[in-house]
N, C-alpha and C positions, 0 to 999 in steps of 0.2 A: 504494499499500500504506500502511496506517495503522500507522506504526512510530514510537513515541515513547520517549524515554529513561526516562520515569517508569515504564515497565513492565519495565524491565531486571531488577527483583527476581524476575520470573517464571523467569529463567534460572538462578536459585539454588535453585529447588525440586528436591527429591530425584528426583522423577519425571522432570523435565527433564534433570537431570544423568545419570540412568540412560540416557535416550534418547541424549544426547550421547555418552556412553561407548560405547554400541553403534555409533553412527555413526562414531566415531573408529576403533574396532576393525575395522569393515567398510570403512573408507576411503571413506565417503560424501562426495561432493564439496560438497554444499550446507552452509550454516550455519543454525542455528536462528534464527528471527525471533520476537521478542515483539511481539504485536499489541495495540493498545489496545482493540479490540473483540473480542468472543468469536468463536471459530471452532468453537463447539460443534456446529453443523450445517454441512453442505457449502455451503449457500447463504450462511450467515454468513461462512464462511471465504472463499468467492469474492468476496463484497462487500468484505470487509476488504482482500483482496489486489488487487482490481481485475482478476480473471481470470474465465474461464468456469467455471461450476459443474462442468463435466465434468472440469476439471483438478484437482479435489479428490479425493485418494485417501483415502477413508474406510475405517477399519478396523472392520468389523462382526464380531461374535462370536456364534456359535451353539453349541449343544451337540449333539454327535453321539450316536447311540444307545449308544455305548460309555461315554458320560459325559465323553469328552474334548472339548476345544475345537476348533472350526473357526473359523479366521480368514479372512474374505473381504476382500481389499483391493479396493474397488470404486469406480468412477467415481461422482462425485456427480450425474451427469446422469440417472441412473435408479435405481429401486429394485431391490433384489436379488429375483429370482424364486426363492423358496425351493423351490418345487416342481421347477423346472428343475434347480436345483443338486442337490437330493436325488436326482432321477432320474439325473443324470450321475455322481453318487457311488455309485449303486446302493444307496441307503438309503431307508427308508420316508419319513422326514421330518426336517427340521431343527427342533430345539427352540429357542425363544426363551430368552434368559437375562436375569437381573436384574443390577442394578448390583453387587451383592455378588459374584456369580460373575465378572463382568468384572474387578473389582478384585483378587480372589483369584488369578485365573489369569494376568492380564497385569501386575498391579501398577499399572495406570493406571485413572483414573476415566473414566466415559463422557464423551465430548466431547473427550477428550485422549489417546485410545488411539493410541499410536504402533505402526507395524507392526514396530518393532525394540525390542530391550531388554526383552522379556518376562521375568517371573520364573519362568514355567513355559512351556516351548515348546508351542505348539498342536499338536494331533495331525495336523491337516491345514491347509495354508495355500494358498488360491487367490488368484489375481490376475485381475481383470477385464480381458479383452482390450481393452475400450473405452479404457482408459488409454493404450494404445499409439497412440491417435490424436493425442496431444499431445506436443510436445517436452519441455515442463516440466510436472510435476504437483507438487502440494503435499500433504504428509502431516502429521498431528499429531505433536507432539514431546513428549508426556507431560503436557500441560496444555491446557485449552481456549483459551488465548491464545498458544500456542507451536506454530509450524509450521516446516517446512523444505522447500526446493525439491529435487526429485529427478526421476528419469525412470522410465518403465516398465521399461526394461532394468536400471537400477540397483536398483529394487525387486525385480525378478525375481531378480537375482543375489544380493542381500543377504538375501532371505527364503527363497530356495529354493522359492518358490511355484510351483504348477502353474497355467498359463494356462487360463482358461475363460470362455466367454460366460456371464455371470451375470444378465443382464437385457436389456431391449430399449429 
């Protein structure tokens, strides 16, 4: 893992502090790591951490027909099949969102969206069952250079997510 003291200032960012506060309140066992390289994509995160890309728990946001947010915590090993997810949710389709919507609803910027500590709770939270294939998964912690180790079960318990197959 690429971890260097000169990136410690990342841990002082308000968005990272909000993620840390949520982790503390939920009694998350892992601690936030500041990475020297970006973890903006699942592959970048996996490369920085020296883990399989499937161990990266990416937080993807879509807009539901109601206008509310759908958070999908997905394994980095595959793309979300939006048609499959829409079918399973019995809705016509999932709408893509822009960076402004992500920031407004979660309080985080794209590339650093934590599954915890949102400023507005998502209407629906799904967790990719593929994450259960790994003992340890890594999630963003409020900044593209901040991540924390967790597990499928811990994410499931902390977020109240509904398990679902979201890709292949």
